[in-house]
N, C-alpha and C positions, 0 to 999 in steps of 0.2 A: 279405444276406438270404439264409437258407438255403432249399433245396428245399421244404420243407413250408410255411414262411412264405409263401413265393411263391405256392405253390398256393392257400392259404387266401385270400390277398388276391385272387388272380384269381376264386375261387369267389365271395367276398364282392361283388366287382364285378359280376359277372353276376347275382346274386342281386338286387341293389339295382336294377340296370336292369330285370330282369323285373318286380318288384313295381311299379316306376314306370310300367309300360307298360300295366298293367292297366286304367286308366281309358280308354285309346283304343284298345287292340287290339282286333281280333275275338275273340270267345270261342271260337268252335270253332277246332279245329287247320287249319292251312293246308297241311300237307304230308302225305304218305301214308308208311306202313311202308316202301316201298320207296325213296322218297326219302331217307328218313333213314338207311337202311341203307347206301345209296351215300354219303351225306355223312360218316358214321362211318368207314366202311370196313369191308368184310366179311374181308379177309384178316388174319390175325394177324402183326404186324410181327415180324422177327427181333430187331431191336435196340431197345433201351429208348427211351423218350420221357421228356423231362422232366416232373413232375408238373404244372407250370403249362401246359404245353403240351397235356397230355391233358385237365386241366379246360377250357382254352379251346376244345379241338375239342368235347368233349362239350357244352358250353353252346351254342356257335354252330350245331352241326349239328343239336341236339335242339330249339332253340327254335321253328322253324317247326311242328313236330309236336306243341307242347304244347297242350293244351287250358287255358284260362284258368279252371280250377277256383277258384283264389283270389279271382277277380273278383266285384264285388259285382252282375254281371248273369249269374251262372250260376245256374240253378234246377233243375239235374237231379238225378235220384235222390234222395237226401237227404244231400248233401255240403256241410259247413261249409267256412270258411276256416280260417285260423289266424291267431289273435288274436297281436299283436305280442310280448307277453312270452313267450308259449308258443313262439313261433317261435325268439326268440333263446334260450330255454332248451333248446330241441331242438338248437340248433347247440352248445350245451355239452355235451349228451348224448352227441353224436357225438365231441366231442374228449376228454371224460373217459373214454368207452369203457369203462363199468362194466358187469360180469355181474351184474344186479341180482337174485340170488337168495338171498343168505346175508347175515344181519345182521353178522356177524363180519368179513366180507370187504369189504363197503361199507355201513358204518354210517351215511353221508350218505344213501344212497339209501332205506334203512330208514326214517330219520328223516323224509325227505320224504314217503314213502308212508304212514307212520301219521298225520301231520299231514293229508295230502289226504283219507284215509280218514274221518278224523272230520269234516272240513269237508263232504265230500260227503254223509255220511249226515244231517248237520245240515240242510244246504241243501235236500235231498230228502225231509226229513220221515221219515226210515226208522230203524228202531230203532237206537240208538246203539251197542249192543253187537255189531251185524253185522260180518261180514267182508267185505272188498273185496279182490277180486282184479283186477290190471291185465292185461288179455288183449290179443290182437292187434285184436280188432274186436267188434263186436256179435254175431256169428254165434258166435265162441268163448266170448263171454260167456253166450250162450245154452246152448251145450254145455256149459259148466263148471257153470252152476246146476242144470241139468237132471241132470247127472251126480250131484250132490250129491243131488238129489230122487230120482233111480232107486234110488241105493244106500240111501237113508232108508227109501223104502217097502218095498223089498225086506227090509231089517233089521227092520222092524217085523213082517214075515211070517215070521220066523225064517230069512232067508237071506243069506248073507254073500256079495255080488257080487264084492267086491275079493279074497276068498280062493277061491271056487268059479267064478266066472264066471256068465253067465246061462244056460247049457245045464243043464237040469234044475231049473231055479228056477221059481217062479210067474211068470207073465207079468206085464208092467207095462202097465196100460192107461193111455194118454194121451189125455185130452179137450181139443179146442181149437174155437175158433170158426171158422166156414167161411172167414173172411176173415183168418186169422192170417197172418203172413209167412212166405216160403219158408225163411228161415233156421232157422225151428224145425223143419220137416220135414227140413232137412240135419242139424242137430244131433241129432234123433232117429235118424236114419241112422247117424251115426257111433257113436251109443251102443247101436247094436244092438236099437232099440225099433220100428224100422219105422213106418209112417205114423201120424198120429194119427188118432182117431176124430173125425169133425167134427160139429158141432151147428150149428143155425140162428143167423143174424145178421141184423141190421135192415139197412136200405138204406144205412146209414152205416158199416157193418162192425161195429158193436158185437155182442157176444154176447148171444143171447137167455136171460136167466135162466130163464124157464121150460123151454126146450129143454134147457138145461144140467141143471136138476133131474132133468127125465124121463129123459135119457140116463144119469146116475148112477144113478137108481134102477132103471133097466131093465137095466143092464149087469151082468156078473158081478162078484161082490164079489172084493176083493183088492188088492193095491198099485195105487194109482191116483195120476196127476198130471194137474192140470187146468192149462192154459195160457191166460192171460189177456194183453190187450195195452193198452199206453198210447201211442195214436197209431197209427191205421190209416193205411197207407202212401199210399192215394189220399185219404182224406177227413181224415185226421188225428183221428178220433174215438177216444174212450176207452171201455173197457168200464165198466159199472156196478159198480165194485168192491165196494161196500158189500154189495151183495145177493149177488153171485156168489162173494166169498170166504167168506161166510157159508154158502151152499149147498155149495162144495166142503169145507168144514170139517166139515159134517154127514156128509158121506162119507168122512171121515178121508184126505182127499187132501192131498198136497204142492201147493201154490198157486204158480205162478210166473209173473211179470209180463214181458212182452217190451216194454221201453220205450225202444228204440233212440234215438228222438229226443223222444218225449214225455214221459218221465219228468220231464224238466227243468221242465216246468208247474209241479212242486211248487215250485220256487226262486221262483216270482212270486206274490205275494199276491194279483194279479187273475186268475191262471189256476190256482192251486193246487187250486180246487174241482173242477176236471177229474180231480185224482187221489185224490179224497175215498175212503177205505176201503182204498186201494192199500197201505198200510203194514201191512194185516193179512195179505199175503201171506208166503210162505217164502223167495222168492228174486226178484231183480230184475235185469233186464239192461239195460244202457244203453251208449251209445258217445260218449265225450267228444269224439270228432272231429265229431260232428254238430252239436248245439245248443250245446256249449261251446266249440266252435272251436279244439281243439287239433290239433297235426299228426298225420296218419296215423302209427301205428296206435295206437289206445287204446280198447279195450272196457273195460267195468267189469262184474264179475260180484260181484254183492252178495247174501249168504247171510245169513238170520237167525241161523241156529245156527253159529258159526265152526267146532265141531267137526265138522258135517256136511261142511263145505266141505274141512276138512283130511284127513278120512278119505278123500274121493273124490280129493283131488289131491296130497297129501302123498307126497314121495318120500323114500327112504332110501338111502344109500350111505356106504361105509366112509370114503371120501375126503373126503366133505363135513364142514364144520364147522357142525354144526347147533346151535341155540340153544334152551335151555329154554323160552324164551318164544315160540318158533316163528319163521319165516323168510317172507319173502315168495315162496319156491318152494312153500310148503305151500298156496297158494291158486290156482294156475294151472296148466295144463297144460305149460307150457314150461320146461324147464331153462336155456336159454340165451335171453336177451331184453334189449332195451333198458330204460332207465329212464324208463319211460313216466310214473311219478309226478311226476317232476321238472317235466315240461311241464304236468300238471294242477295242481301247487302253483302254478307260475307264473302260470298263467291265473287260478285262484281269488284269489291273492294280489293280482294286478293290478287285477281287477275288483271284490272285495269283494262282500259279500252283494248290496248294492243294484245294482252293476254287473252281476251274474248276472241279477238280476230285471229289469233295465232291458234287458238283452240278450234275453232271452226275450219280454218285452213289445213291443220293437222288431221283432222278426222277425214275431210275430203282427200288428202294426199294418200292416206290409209286405204280409202276406197278405190282410188285410182289404182294404187298398187295391186290390192285384190284382183281388179279387172285386167291388168296387165299378165298377173300370174295366172289366172284362170285362163286367160286368152292363149297363153302359151302351152297350157297343158292338153295333152291328147285326150280328145274324148269330151272336152269341156267347151260349151258355147256360153258366152257372155251375151244376154239377151237384151239388155238396156243400154241406153247411152248414159253412162256414169257421169252426172254433172254435179251431184252432191254427195251424199254418204250412204246410198243404196246401191246394191248389186245384186242383180239375178243372173243365176247360171243354171244350165242344164247339162246332163250328162247323157245325152242320147234320148232315150225314150222314157217314160214316165216311171217304169218299174227300175230303171237302172238308176235314175236321179234318187229315187226313195233308198235304194240299196246304199249308194254313196252316204246319204244323210244319216242313215242307221248305222253304218260303221263308223262314221265320225263321231258319233254320239256315244258310241260302244267303246271307243279307244278312250275318248274324255280330254283330249287335248284342247278341244274348242267347243262351243255351242253355237250351233248354227241351225236355224229353224227352216222348215220347208215351207212351201206356200203353193197355190196354183194362180197363175198369171195368165191371162189370154187362153184359158182352158189346157194350160200345161204345167206340170210339176216342175218345180223350180227350187234351187236353194237360193234362199234370200240371206244375204249378208247386210246387215245394218251395223255401221261404224258409228258408235254412239259414246264411247268411253273414252274420258280424257287420259287415262293411264295406259292405253293401247300404245305399244312401241312399234318400231320397224322390226324388232326381233320377235314380237307377237304375231305380227302379220306373216313373217317368213315361217315360223313354227306352225301357224295355222294353214298355210298353203302346203307345207309339206304333208301335215296330217290330211288334207283334202287329197292330195296325190296318192297317199298311201291308200286311202278309203277307195278312190277311184279305181286305182290298179287292182283291188281286190274285190271290185263289184262286177 
């Protein structure tokens, strides 16, 4: 057995043991950064080490400091697990080590990306001729889509941002709902557009169509982008797309939808109504690591007009082998990147159309079970209308809610994050993992009840 095979066997054994431990291990990490540094060794050795020994040290030293993100009882942020076929495909991605930017250099990757692109557009009910770029995550997917939007609205106004930059050009106005996700602000900052102009939203975070109409009518004319969202980070609510897209169109605005986790509602016949009218937008961002459950990192930037995306993202270099039909590199910011479409293809091929719908429905069903269980729990109040996968609850005043959260994490049976919503501290449950079971939900509710009784 050569060194590479020995290292791979060692890694496989540790990976299998890690995954097998998820049903019983505490979900929070059990060791500090300092403890892991000591275990790994802070000094760079002078002499080489065998690859298998290095893998063994890495796995054994880091294991106590790992949070069980893939566990069915992790409900923090909006972090999915990894569906089995996608995980195995990701191992192949590492072994194949393709730089997936040019059709001529890696035809296998380009083929997988083109198939996955068509499947995604079909499942999400989006225009079939749209282009899909595979980015690092939802933030860069928002960035990519908004870059295409920025350049397009400036071009309509007679300004070529790609050639002349932004200085001296007409200002680009960006209008978003008050409860937009922070990644929108971050993407706009990267794009040199500054903070968005915010308009009112209802108690669930849905943008107010009347407020949007008034803001667009009152503001200065010129290049405009309207940002909507599919899935509020706290409530899971969806903007009223049919009306708001029409309002934005009347103002000749580019319409972008941030659907990091919620865009997947369109793949479920039972929940597709939440995205009614969404397909009328110009661009959409989502994250396949969230609801679809492929490995980190895998954002999806979807743009109705492929030429707008390629104009904003395309690169040219004398040493590149560029194809007349276009290349994957034309749709994303990164020149060097992993084969993300391989894992998306694997997940979709494994699940099939019905499996994706069942996955979405199962996550929503678990969220409903959490809402029902919390609603029946003395001292707990569910604060949002649970329409998708997000549940927010409070346990009396802010101090008690934080005590419940702290006790829950100390026990370790589940990982649930706190947040502040409408000025109130909340327990925010995000059901995103394919492997979450009815038993996981019941175990977590029991742990919440114990934490609440002791707080």
